[in-house]
N, C-alpha and C positions, 0 to 999 in steps of 0.2 A: 587574924594578923594583929600583932601588938607591937608597940614601940614605947620607949621610955626616954624622956628628955630631962636632963638634970642641969640646973644652972651651975656654972663653974665660978664665974666672976664677971663683972662689967656686963658685956653682951656676949659672952662665950657660954656655950652649952655643949654638953656631951649627949649624943644620941645613941641609944642602944636598941638594936632590932630584936624582935622576938626570936630570931635565929642565932642571937648571941654575938653579933658583930657591932662594933662601936665606931663612931666618928665624932670628931670635934667640929662644931660650927662656931664661927665668930664673925664679928663685924669689922669693918675697916677702922683704922686708927681715927679717921675723921668722925666716925659714927660711935666712938667710945670703946672700940675693941682693940685687940692687939694683933689682928690678922693671923690668928692661930689656925684657922681652917676656912673651908668654903662658907659662903653665905648661905642661909637657908634657901633662898630663891635659886642659887646656883645648884643646890642639891636637887631641886625640882627638875632643872634641865638635865642634870646627870641621870636622874631616874628615868626621865622620858627617853633620853638617848640610849641608856642601857636596855630599857624595855624593848624599844623598836629594833635595836641592833641584835638583841637576842632572837627576836622573831625573824629578822632577815636572814641571819646565819642559819637558824633552824630550818626555815623554809627552803633555802638553797641546798642545804645538806640533804633534806628529805627528797629533793628533786635530783639528787645525785650530782649536783653541780660540783665542780672541782674548785672549791673556794679555799683560799689560803689566808685571807685577811679581810677584815671589814673595819673601817674607821667611819665614825659619824662625826662630822664637824657641825656644831650647832651655833647659830646666832639668834639672838632674841631681842625684841624691843618691849619695853614696859610702858604702861600708862604714866603720864606726867603727874597725876594726882592720886591720892589715896582712894581706894586701895590700888596700889601700883601693880596691877595684874599684868601678865604677859599679854601683849596685843598681837604680836607677830613672832612666829618661831620658824626658822628655816633649818632643815636638816640636809646636809650634803654628805652623801654616802660615797666612800671610796672603797670599791670592792675589788679585791685582787684574786686571781685564780687562773686556771687554764681553760681556755675556750669558753668563757662565760658568755651567755647570750643576753643581749640587752633586754629582750622581752622577758626573760626569766628573772633578771634582777629587778626590773620595773614591777613585775607581778608580785615579787616577794615584798617590796617596799609598800605597794598598794594594799596588799593583804594585811600587813602590819598596821598601816595607817587607818584602814577602814574597818578591820574586824578584830585584830588580836591585841594591839598594844593599848592596854587600859590607861596607862599614864598619858600618852599623847592624845588619845581620844578624849580623856577628861580635860586636859589642858585646851583642847580644841573647842571647848565650850566658851572660852573667853578669847582665845587667840586664833588668828588665821595661821594655819600650819601648812607650810609648803615643803616640798622635797625635790631634790635632784640627785643625780649620781654620775659617777664616772667609773669606768671599768679599766683596770690595769692588768695586762697580761703578765702572769707570774714568770719569773726568770728561773731557769734551771740552776740548781746549785745547792 
């Protein structure tokens, strides 16, 4: 896996992935940026959320669960001093579908957290990571 980061100006950078996708990262105005894109630490949270959501959806689909939506809302706390690593991360999953079983959703989240999601397992080396979920019954239509 490869990536390339190129300085744009001030504290703005473009990031290009090995698969050819690009994103702009920038700092806040107070930090010398122009707020052109997410902060690099926000990108870490997005990566972890995307990684674990991918797992949860894949596991539920393989179990033939009738899932129609999955949202992960993430909140995090960082250390007060440098390096300002994440110290706490909480993921709240909102899973929508027909007849979803709580034990099935919980199992998918736990498998991701403990076995499959490289990003959150790596972040778990410095942060306490917690999860919870809610299930919403899909509406016909």
